[in-house]
KEVEXZA-550988 format. One line per field, with one value per residue (C-alpha): x, y, z. Coordinates in steps of 0.1 Angstrom, whole numbers. Example, Ala and Ser with C-alpha at 12.3 -4.5 7.8 and 13.67 -1.06 7.14 Angstrom:
2
px <- 123 / 137 .
py <- -45 / -11 .
pz <- 78 / 71 .
end
This chain:
220
px <- -531 / -514 / -521 / -505 / -474 / -470 / -474 / -446 / -422 / -429 / -419 / -393 / -363 / -365 / -362 / -334 / -315 / -319 / -306 / -278 / -266 / -267 / -247 / -222 / -217 / -241 / -261 / -280 / -292 / -323 / -355 / -392 / -414 / -423 / -386 / -378 / -408 / -397 / -361 / -375 / -396 / -365 / -347 / -379 / -383 / -347 / -348 / -382 / -368 / -339 / -362 / -383 / -354 / -337 / -371 / -376 / -341 / -346 / -380 / -397 / -421 / -433 / -433 / -464 / -482 / -506 / -507 / -536 / -518 / -485 / -505 / -520 / -486 / -478 / -502 / -472 / -447 / -418 / -426 / -429 / -397 / -379 / -392 / -381 / -345 / -346 / -359 / -333 / -305 / -320 / -321 / -285 / -274 / -290 / -281 / -244 / -241 / -257 / -236 / -202 / -203 / -238 / -241 / -206 / -210 / -245 / -231 / -198 / -220 / -243 / -218 / -199 / -229 / -231 / -195 / -201 / -230 / -211 / -228 / -213 / -209 / -236 / -232 / -261 / -244 / -253 / -234 / -202 / -186 / -193 / -184 / -148 / -140 / -159 / -137 / -118 / -87 / -68 / -77 / -57 / -79 / -81 / -114 / -121 / -153 / -156 / -118 / -110 / -92 / -116 / -99 / -67 / -62 / -74 / -111 / -123 / -159 / -186 / -225 / -246 / -264 / -297 / -289 / -305 / -272 / -238 / -211 / -174 / -150 / -115 / -84 / -63 / -28 / -8 / 20 / -5 / -13 / 23 / 33 / 6 / 17 / 53 / 42 / 23 / 49 / 79 / 72 / 109 / 108 / 93 / 62 / 37 / 8 / 14 / 6 / -32 / -51 / -86 / -108 / -144 / -166 / -200 / -212 / -244 / -225 / -192 / -172 / -139 / -123 / -88 / -73 / -34 / -7 / 9 / 41 / 40 / 50 / 18 / -3 / 15 .
py <- 417 / 389 / 405 / 437 / 420 / 398 / 432 / 450 / 420 / 420 / 458 / 460 / 441 / 468 / 497 / 481 / 471 / 507 / 522 / 499 / 505 / 545 / 537 / 519 / 549 / 541 / 572 / 588 / 621 / 635 / 621 / 626 / 606 / 581 / 574 / 570 / 547 / 525 / 523 / 510 / 485 / 473 / 467 / 450 / 425 / 410 / 413 / 394 / 367 / 362 / 362 / 335 / 314 / 316 / 309 / 279 / 265 / 270 / 252 / 284 / 282 / 256 / 267 / 249 / 272 / 297 / 333 / 327 / 299 / 320 / 349 / 326 / 315 / 350 / 345 / 325 / 348 / 325 / 325 / 363 / 369 / 344 / 360 / 394 / 383 / 369 / 399 / 420 / 397 / 398 / 435 / 438 / 410 / 427 / 462 / 453 / 432 / 458 / 488 / 468 / 446 / 446 / 483 / 484 / 453 / 465 / 499 / 484 / 460 / 486 / 512 / 487 / 486 / 524 / 525 / 498 / 519 / 552 / 567 / 585 / 564 / 570 / 577 / 569 / 572 / 606 / 636 / 635 / 655 / 625 / 599 / 613 / 623 / 601 / 571 / 569 / 585 / 617 / 644 / 678 / 703 / 740 / 754 / 785 / 805 / 830 / 826 / 834 / 810 / 802 / 770 / 752 / 719 / 684 / 674 / 666 / 659 / 663 / 665 / 637 / 641 / 639 / 671 / 704 / 719 / 706 / 714 / 706 / 710 / 716 / 713 / 742 / 752 / 783 / 763 / 749 / 784 / 793 / 763 / 768 / 806 / 795 / 767 / 795 / 822 / 800 / 776 / 767 / 750 / 716 / 714 / 686 / 712 / 716 / 680 / 682 / 649 / 659 / 690 / 692 / 719 / 730 / 749 / 762 / 779 / 786 / 767 / 749 / 721 / 710 / 681 / 680 / 659 / 669 / 664 / 631 / 646 / 668 / 637 / 631 .
pz <- -1169 / -1187 / -1220 / -1210 / -1196 / -1230 / -1250 / -1228 / -1230 / -1268 / -1271 / -1245 / -1263 / -1291 / -1268 / -1247 / -1281 / -1293 / -1260 / -1258 / -1294 / -1285 / -1253 / -1273 / -1297 / -1326 / -1333 / -1362 / -1373 / -1356 / -1374 / -1371 / -1349 / -1378 / -1384 / -1347 / -1344 / -1374 / -1359 / -1325 / -1345 / -1366 / -1333 / -1319 / -1348 / -1343 / -1305 / -1304 / -1328 / -1304 / -1273 / -1289 / -1300 / -1265 / -1248 / -1270 / -1264 / -1227 / -1226 / -1213 / -1243 / -1269 / -1304 / -1309 / -1284 / -1297 / -1285 / -1262 / -1243 / -1242 / -1228 / -1202 / -1190 / -1178 / -1148 / -1135 / -1116 / -1122 / -1159 / -1160 / -1142 / -1165 / -1196 / -1181 / -1179 / -1214 / -1230 / -1212 / -1225 / -1259 / -1261 / -1248 / -1273 / -1304 / -1294 / -1288 / -1319 / -1341 / -1326 / -1327 / -1357 / -1376 / -1387 / -1401 / -1419 / -1434 / -1444 / -1460 / -1480 / -1495 / -1499 / -1521 / -1542 / -1543 / -1555 / -1580 / -1595 / -1595 / -1563 / -1533 / -1502 / -1475 / -1438 / -1414 / -1381 / -1370 / -1386 / -1405 / -1375 / -1352 / -1379 / -1384 / -1349 / -1325 / -1330 / -1297 / -1310 / -1303 / -1330 / -1331 / -1349 / -1360 / -1361 / -1383 / -1385 / -1412 / -1417 / -1382 / -1358 / -1330 / -1315 / -1316 / -1298 / -1291 / -1291 / -1256 / -1262 / -1288 / -1286 / -1296 / -1330 / -1312 / -1294 / -1306 / -1315 / -1325 / -1299 / -1295 / -1264 / -1273 / -1250 / -1257 / -1244 / -1255 / -1271 / -1297 / -1310 / -1309 / -1330 / -1355 / -1359 / -1364 / -1390 / -1410 / -1407 / -1412 / -1439 / -1444 / -1411 / -1406 / -1387 / -1379 / -1381 / -1417 / -1424 / -1429 / -1424 / -1433 / -1435 / -1424 / -1439 / -1423 / -1454 / -1437 / -1407 / -1426 / -1402 / -1414 / -1389 / -1402 / -1387 / -1386 / -1374 / -1340 / -1321 / -1303 / -1271 / -1268 / -1263 / -1230 .
end
């Protein structure tokens, strides 16, 4: 029984860290089982190190202990409960740090190397759609499919990259399309909607999403 408890506590921090990172917005494109398993093991490596470090500082374990003596300690309910809380805290700490700070620092460092050697910068946080629009800010977009406008408005929600299909929910009002038509048909009159900020192109599905500026009053 003690052996199973020790194995669970060794594996748990990685799963907790991975889930916390996802909750805090860090996602990745769908991958196979091997890639997903490697991802969990990566989280587990750092989470277990933090668990051992905190446990040693608190006196819960002695770094001179061998694995056999550590396993025997799990026969104590108080020790097991203490370790459960430590692993929970370690998983939350590692997942939060990686999602909020670590991942961005990691990508900035290696993308600088990519730029230095003449390569394109890389994005590993899910799809590009999520990277450019899932930042907590308001985005006014025009969605075109095969050249036809199918949505004009603010992004309300987007599906997670792990989902089977990519989805967007757009908040639309009649004045949005009216202003877009005025901007397209009256080029001499100023319009925020003619100020394009960026364009996302889904080549496979012939989908084009154009982000533009918008009248400040629309946000209210």
